[in-house]
CHARMM internal coordinates of N, CA and C (Angstrom, degrees):
IC EDIT
DIST 1 N 1 CA 1.4605
DIST 1 CA 1 C 1.5703
ANGL 1 N 1 CA 1 C 113.72
DIST 1 C 2 N 1.3060
ANGL 1 CA 1 C 2 N 114.57
DIHE 1 N 1 CA 1 C 2 N -44.95
DIST 2 N 2 CA 1.4977
ANGL 1 C 2 N 2 CA 122.33
DIHE 1 CA 1 C 2 N 2 CA 177.95
DIST 2 CA 2 C 1.4904
ANGL 2 N 2 CA 2 C 108.09
DIHE 1 C 2 N 2 CA 2 C -60.57
DIST 2 C 3 N 1.4208
ANGL 2 CA 2 C 3 N 114.32
DIHE 2 N 2 CA 2 C 3 N -44.17
DIST 3 N 3 CA 1.5251
ANGL 2 C 3 N 3 CA 113.24
DIHE 2 CA 2 C 3 N 3 CA 179.00
DIST 3 CA 3 C 1.4389
ANGL 3 N 3 CA 3 C 118.32
DIHE 2 C 3 N 3 CA 3 C -64.68
DIST 3 C 4 N 1.3473
ANGL 3 CA 3 C 4 N 118.97
DIHE 3 N 3 CA 3 C 4 N -29.29
DIST 4 N 4 CA 1.4896
ANGL 3 C 4 N 4 CA 123.63
DIHE 3 CA 3 C 4 N 4 CA 172.79
DIST 4 CA 4 C 1.3998
ANGL 4 N 4 CA 4 C 112.22
DIHE 3 C 4 N 4 CA 4 C -65.01
DIST 4 C 5 N 1.3582
ANGL 4 CA 4 C 5 N 117.19
DIHE 4 N 4 CA 4 C 5 N -46.77
DIST 5 N 5 CA 1.4503
ANGL 4 C 5 N 5 CA 122.16
DIHE 4 CA 4 C 5 N 5 CA 179.95
DIST 5 CA 5 C 1.5581
ANGL 5 N 5 CA 5 C 110.19
DIHE 4 C 5 N 5 CA 5 C -67.40
DIST 5 C 6 N 1.2577
ANGL 5 CA 5 C 6 N 119.59
DIHE 5 N 5 CA 5 C 6 N -37.96
DIST 6 N 6 CA 1.5170
ANGL 5 C 6 N 6 CA 120.37
DIHE 5 CA 5 C 6 N 6 CA 178.89
DIST 6 CA 6 C 1.5661
ANGL 6 N 6 CA 6 C 107.61
DIHE 5 C 6 N 6 CA 6 C -64.47
DIST 6 C 7 N 1.3313
ANGL 6 CA 6 C 7 N 114.64
DIHE 6 N 6 CA 6 C 7 N -40.54
DIST 7 N 7 CA 1.5245
ANGL 6 C 7 N 7 CA 117.32
DIHE 6 CA 6 C 7 N 7 CA -173.64
DIST 7 CA 7 C 1.5623
ANGL 7 N 7 CA 7 C 106.44
DIHE 6 C 7 N 7 CA 7 C -73.57
DIST 7 C 8 N 1.3231
ANGL 7 CA 7 C 8 N 117.84
DIHE 7 N 7 CA 7 C 8 N -37.50
DIST 8 N 8 CA 1.4927
ANGL 7 C 8 N 8 CA 115.80
DIHE 7 CA 7 C 8 N 8 CA 174.67
DIST 8 CA 8 C 1.4977
ANGL 8 N 8 CA 8 C 113.00
DIHE 7 C 8 N 8 CA 8 C -68.08
DIST 8 C 9 N 1.3666
ANGL 8 CA 8 C 9 N 123.75
DIHE 8 N 8 CA 8 C 9 N -33.17
DIST 9 N 9 CA 1.3723
ANGL 8 C 9 N 9 CA 117.95
DIHE 8 CA 8 C 9 N 9 CA 173.85
DIST 9 CA 9 C 1.5396
ANGL 9 N 9 CA 9 C 114.52
DIHE 8 C 9 N 9 CA 9 C -70.45
DIST 9 C 10 N 1.3616
ANGL 9 CA 9 C 10 N 115.92
DIHE 9 N 9 CA 9 C 10 N -32.91
DIST 10 N 10 CA 1.4112
ANGL 9 C 10 N 10 CA 118.88
DIHE 9 CA 9 C 10 N 10 CA -178.41
DIST 10 CA 10 C 1.5210
ANGL 10 N 10 CA 10 C 105.36
DIHE 9 C 10 N 10 CA 10 C -67.17
DIST 10 C 11 N 1.3484
ANGL 10 CA 10 C 11 N 125.65
DIHE 10 N 10 CA 10 C 11 N -40.19
DIST 11 N 11 CA 1.3439
ANGL 10 C 11 N 11 CA 123.62
DIHE 10 CA 10 C 11 N 11 CA 179.88
DIST 11 CA 11 C 1.5144
ANGL 11 N 11 CA 11 C 113.77
DIHE 10 C 11 N 11 CA 11 C -66.42
DIST 11 C 12 N 1.3565
ANGL 11 CA 11 C 12 N 117.47
DIHE 11 N 11 CA 11 C 12 N -32.50
DIST 12 N 12 CA 1.5008
ANGL 11 C 12 N 12 CA 120.55
DIHE 11 CA 11 C 12 N 12 CA 179.16
DIST 12 CA 12 C 1.5480
ANGL 12 N 12 CA 12 C 102.06
DIHE 11 C 12 N 12 CA 12 C -70.60
DIST 12 C 13 N 1.1634
ANGL 12 CA 12 C 13 N 127.84
DIHE 12 N 12 CA 12 C 13 N -38.49
DIST 13 N 13 CA 1.4776
ANGL 12 C 13 N 13 CA 125.05
DIHE 12 CA 12 C 13 N 13 CA -172.97
DIST 13 CA 13 C 1.5460
ANGL 13 N 13 CA 13 C 105.64
DIHE 12 C 13 N 13 CA 13 C -73.52
DIST 13 C 14 N 1.2835
ANGL 13 CA 13 C 14 N 117.32
DIHE 13 N 13 CA 13 C 14 N -40.20
DIST 14 N 14 CA 1.5728
ANGL 13 C 14 N 14 CA 115.95
DIHE 13 CA 13 C 14 N 14 CA 173.86
DIST 14 CA 14 C 1.5352
ANGL 14 N 14 CA 14 C 109.53
DIHE 13 C 14 N 14 CA 14 C -61.26
DIST 14 C 15 N 1.2313
ANGL 14 CA 14 C 15 N 117.44
DIHE 14 N 14 CA 14 C 15 N -48.09
DIST 15 N 15 CA 1.5377
ANGL 14 C 15 N 15 CA 118.70
DIHE 14 CA 14 C 15 N 15 CA -176.63
DIST 15 CA 15 C 1.6018
ANGL 15 N 15 CA 15 C 107.40
DIHE 14 C 15 N 15 CA 15 C -62.19
DIST 15 C 16 N 1.2301
ANGL 15 CA 15 C 16 N 118.97
DIHE 15 N 15 CA 15 C 16 N -37.73
DIST 16 N 16 CA 1.4777
ANGL 15 C 16 N 16 CA 118.83
DIHE 15 CA 15 C 16 N 16 CA -177.66
DIST 16 CA 16 C 1.4875
ANGL 16 N 16 CA 16 C 109.11
DIHE 15 C 16 N 16 CA 16 C -71.75
DIST 16 C 17 N 1.2837
ANGL 16 CA 16 C 17 N 118.94
DIHE 16 N 16 CA 16 C 17 N -36.87
DIST 17 N 17 CA 1.4916
ANGL 16 C 17 N 17 CA 126.21
DIHE 16 CA 16 C 17 N 17 CA 179.80
DIST 17 CA 17 C 1.5049
ANGL 17 N 17 CA 17 C 103.83
DIHE 16 C 17 N 17 CA 17 C -64.29
DIST 17 C 18 N 1.2643
ANGL 17 CA 17 C 18 N 120.55
DIHE 17 N 17 CA 17 C 18 N -47.29
DIST 18 N 18 CA 1.5154
ANGL 17 C 18 N 18 CA 123.19
DIHE 17 CA 17 C 18 N 18 CA -176.86
DIST 18 CA 18 C 1.5762
ANGL 18 N 18 CA 18 C 107.89
DIHE 17 C 18 N 18 CA 18 C -58.44
DIST 18 C 19 N 1.2847
ANGL 18 CA 18 C 19 N 116.31
DIHE 18 N 18 CA 18 C 19 N -45.18
DIST 19 N 19 CA 1.5190
ANGL 18 C 19 N 19 CA 118.85
DIHE 18 CA 18 C 19 N 19 CA -175.13
DIST 19 CA 19 C 1.5287
ANGL 19 N 19 CA 19 C 105.84
DIHE 18 C 19 N 19 CA 19 C -63.87
DIST 19 C 20 N 1.3569
ANGL 19 CA 19 C 20 N 116.36
DIHE 19 N 19 CA 19 C 20 N -39.57
DIST 20 N 20 CA 1.4260
ANGL 19 C 20 N 20 CA 121.05
DIHE 19 CA 19 C 20 N 20 CA -176.50
DIST 20 CA 20 C 1.4785
ANGL 20 N 20 CA 20 C 109.61
DIHE 19 C 20 N 20 CA 20 C -63.49
DIST 20 C 21 N 1.3279
ANGL 20 CA 20 C 21 N 119.52
DIHE 20 N 20 CA 20 C 21 N -49.04
DIST 21 N 21 CA 1.3603
ANGL 20 C 21 N 21 CA 124.16
DIHE 20 CA 20 C 21 N 21 CA -177.90
DIST 21 CA 21 C 1.5271
ANGL 21 N 21 CA 21 C 110.99
DIHE 20 C 21 N 21 CA 21 C -66.44
DIST 21 C 22 N 1.2738
ANGL 21 CA 21 C 22 N 121.53
DIHE 21 N 21 CA 21 C 22 N -34.47
DIST 22 N 22 CA 1.5012
ANGL 21 C 22 N 22 CA 125.45
DIHE 21 CA 21 C 22 N 22 CA 177.54
DIST 22 CA 22 C 1.4845
ANGL 22 N 22 CA 22 C 102.19
DIHE 21 C 22 N 22 CA 22 C -64.70
DIST 22 C 23 N 1.2304
ANGL 22 CA 22 C 23 N 119.84
DIHE 22 N 22 CA 22 C 23 N -50.24
DIST 23 N 23 CA 1.6243
ANGL 22 C 23 N 23 CA 118.58
DIHE 22 CA 22 C 23 N 23 CA -172.92
DIST 23 CA 23 C 1.5831
ANGL 23 N 23 CA 23 C 106.23
DIHE 22 C 23 N 23 CA 23 C -66.96
DIST 23 C 24 N 1.2600
ANGL 23 CA 23 C 24 N 120.41
DIHE 23 N 23 CA 23 C 24 N -33.94
DIST 24 N 24 CA 1.5102
ANGL 23 C 24 N 24 CA 115.54
DIHE 23 CA 23 C 24 N 24 CA 177.46
DIST 24 CA 24 C 1.4346
ANGL 24 N 24 CA 24 C 111.30
DIHE 23 C 24 N 24 CA 24 C -71.58
DIST 24 C 25 N 1.2609
ANGL 24 CA 24 C 25 N 122.84
DIHE 24 N 24 CA 24 C 25 N -34.05
DIST 25 N 25 CA 1.3714
ANGL 24 C 25 N 25 CA 129.86
DIHE 24 CA 24 C 25 N 25 CA 173.60
DIST 25 CA 25 C 1.5894
ANGL 25 N 25 CA 25 C 113.26
DIHE 24 C 25 N 25 CA 25 C -58.15
DIST 25 C 26 N 1.2710
ANGL 25 CA 25 C 26 N 112.80
DIHE 25 N 25 CA 25 C 26 N -46.22
DIST 26 N 26 CA 1.4863
ANGL 25 C 26 N 26 CA 119.69
DIHE 25 CA 25 C 26 N 26 CA 177.66
DIST 26 CA 26 C 1.5912
ANGL 26 N 26 CA 26 C 108.86
DIHE 25 C 26 N 26 CA 26 C -65.24
DIST 26 C 27 N 1.3005
ANGL 26 CA 26 C 27 N 115.36
DIHE 26 N 26 CA 26 C 27 N -42.90
DIST 27 N 27 CA 1.4892
ANGL 26 C 27 N 27 CA 117.07
DIHE 26 CA 26 C 27 N 27 CA -179.28
DIST 27 CA 27 C 1.4983
ANGL 27 N 27 CA 27 C 110.82
DIHE 26 C 27 N 27 CA 27 C -67.09
DIST 27 C 28 N 1.3311
ANGL 27 CA 27 C 28 N 121.04
DIHE 27 N 27 CA 27 C 28 N -32.08
DIST 28 N 28 CA 1.4377
ANGL 27 C 28 N 28 CA 121.82
DIHE 27 CA 27 C 28 N 28 CA 177.26
DIST 28 CA 28 C 1.5321
ANGL 28 N 28 CA 28 C 110.53
DIHE 27 C 28 N 28 CA 28 C -72.71
DIST 28 C 29 N 1.2755
ANGL 28 CA 28 C 29 N 117.10
DIHE 28 N 28 CA 28 C 29 N -34.71
DIST 29 N 29 CA 1.4686
ANGL 28 C 29 N 29 CA 123.29
DIHE 28 CA 28 C 29 N 29 CA -179.41
DIST 29 CA 29 C 1.5985
ANGL 29 N 29 CA 29 C 107.87
DIHE 28 C 29 N 29 CA 29 C -68.67
DIST 29 C 30 N 1.3296
ANGL 29 CA 29 C 30 N 116.61
DIHE 29 N 29 CA 29 C 30 N -41.83
DIST 30 N 30 CA 1.4320
ANGL 29 C 30 N 30 CA 118.86
DIHE 29 CA 29 C 30 N 30 CA -178.14
DIST 30 CA 30 C 1.6717
ANGL 30 N 30 CA 30 C 108.61
DIHE 29 C 30 N 30 CA 30 C -69.13
DIST 30 C 31 N 1.3742
ANGL 30 CA 30 C 31 N 115.00
DIHE 30 N 30 CA 30 C 31 N -36.53
DIST 31 N 31 CA 1.3108
ANGL 30 C 31 N 31 CA 118.58
DIHE 30 CA 30 C 31 N 31 CA 172.39
DIST 31 CA 31 C 1.5476
ANGL 31 N 31 CA 31 C 115.73
DIHE 30 C 31 N 31 CA 31 C -55.92
DIST 31 C 32 N 1.3513
ANGL 31 CA 31 C 32 N 108.93
DIHE 31 N 31 CA 31 C 32 N -50.51
DIST 32 N 32 CA 1.4982
ANGL 31 C 32 N 32 CA 121.66
DIHE 31 CA 31 C 32 N 32 CA 176.37
DIST 32 CA 32 C 1.5545
ANGL 32 N 32 CA 32 C 110.72
DIHE 31 C 32 N 32 CA 32 C -54.66
DIST 32 C 33 N 1.2416
ANGL 32 CA 32 C 33 N 117.28
DIHE 32 N 32 CA 32 C 33 N -43.96
DIST 33 N 33 CA 1.4897
ANGL 32 C 33 N 33 CA 123.92
DIHE 32 CA 32 C 33 N 33 CA 178.77
DIST 33 CA 33 C 1.5099
ANGL 33 N 33 CA 33 C 110.52
DIHE 32 C 33 N 33 CA 33 C -64.73
DIST 33 C 34 N 1.2710
ANGL 33 CA 33 C 34 N 118.39
DIHE 33 N 33 CA 33 C 34 N -42.86
DIST 34 N 34 CA 1.5184
ANGL 33 C 34 N 34 CA 122.38
DIHE 33 CA 33 C 34 N 34 CA 177.46
DIST 34 CA 34 C 1.5387
ANGL 34 N 34 CA 34 C 110.43
DIHE 33 C 34 N 34 CA 34 C -59.29
DIST 34 C 35 N 1.3197
ANGL 34 CA 34 C 35 N 115.21
DIHE 34 N 34 CA 34 C 35 N -48.66
DIST 35 N 35 CA 1.5306
ANGL 34 C 35 N 35 CA 121.37
DIHE 34 CA 34 C 35 N 35 CA -178.64
DIST 35 CA 35 C 1.5320
ANGL 35 N 35 CA 35 C 105.23
DIHE 34 C 35 N 35 CA 35 C -62.19
DIST 35 C 36 N 1.2481
ANGL 35 CA 35 C 36 N 117.95
DIHE 35 N 35 CA 35 C 36 N -50.23
DIST 36 N 36 CA 1.5393
ANGL 35 C 36 N 36 CA 120.65
DIHE 35 CA 35 C 36 N 36 CA -179.20
DIST 36 CA 36 C 1.5126
ANGL 36 N 36 CA 36 C 107.94
DIHE 35 C 36 N 36 CA 36 C -56.87
DIST 36 C 37 N 1.3261
ANGL 36 CA 36 C 37 N 123.38
DIHE 36 N 36 CA 36 C 37 N -46.88
DIST 37 N 37 CA 1.4429
ANGL 36 C 37 N 37 CA 120.52
DIHE 36 CA 36 C 37 N 37 CA -179.78
DIST 37 CA 37 C 1.4987
ANGL 37 N 37 CA 37 C 114.18
DIHE 36 C 37 N 37 CA 37 C -67.44
DIST 37 C 38 N 1.2985
ANGL 37 CA 37 C 38 N 120.30
DIHE 37 N 37 CA 37 C 38 N -28.85
DIST 38 N 38 CA 1.3971
ANGL 37 C 38 N 38 CA 124.17
DIHE 37 CA 37 C 38 N 38 CA 177.90
DIST 38 CA 38 C 1.5422
ANGL 38 N 38 CA 38 C 108.22
DIHE 37 C 38 N 38 CA 38 C -76.13
DIST 38 C 39 N 1.2427
ANGL 38 CA 38 C 39 N 121.98
DIHE 38 N 38 CA 38 C 39 N -29.40
DIST 39 N 39 CA 1.4474
ANGL 38 C 39 N 39 CA 125.93
DIHE 38 CA 38 C 39 N 39 CA 176.91
DIST 39 CA 39 C 1.4823
ANGL 39 N 39 CA 39 C 107.86
DIHE 38 C 39 N 39 CA 39 C -72.40
DIST 39 C 40 N 1.2594
ANGL 39 CA 39 C 40 N 120.68
DIHE 39 N 39 CA 39 C 40 N -36.92
DIST 40 N 40 CA 1.5174
ANGL 39 C 40 N 40 CA 122.53
DIHE 39 CA 39 C 40 N 40 CA -178.74
DIST 40 CA 40 C 1.5528
ANGL 40 N 40 CA 40 C 110.98
DIHE 39 C 40 N 40 CA 40 C -67.36
DIST 40 C 41 N 1.3598
ANGL 40 CA 40 C 41 N 115.05
DIHE 40 N 40 CA 40 C 41 N -34.31
DIST 41 N 41 CA 1.4978
ANGL 40 C 41 N 41 CA 119.65
DIHE 40 CA 40 C 41 N 41 CA -178.30
DIST 41 CA 41 C 1.4901
ANGL 41 N 41 CA 41 C 111.03
DIHE 40 C 41 N 41 CA 41 C -71.93
END
COOR INIT
IC SEED 1 N 1 CA 1 C
IC BUILD
């Protein structure tokens, strides 16, 4: 039972981490696009 709970918690942390990294990647991409657009002007 403890092993199942530990595995479930580990999966939740991994999924939360993936969402955080995905969000950070999107933010960095938006910042890059803003810099690129400013350079074109």
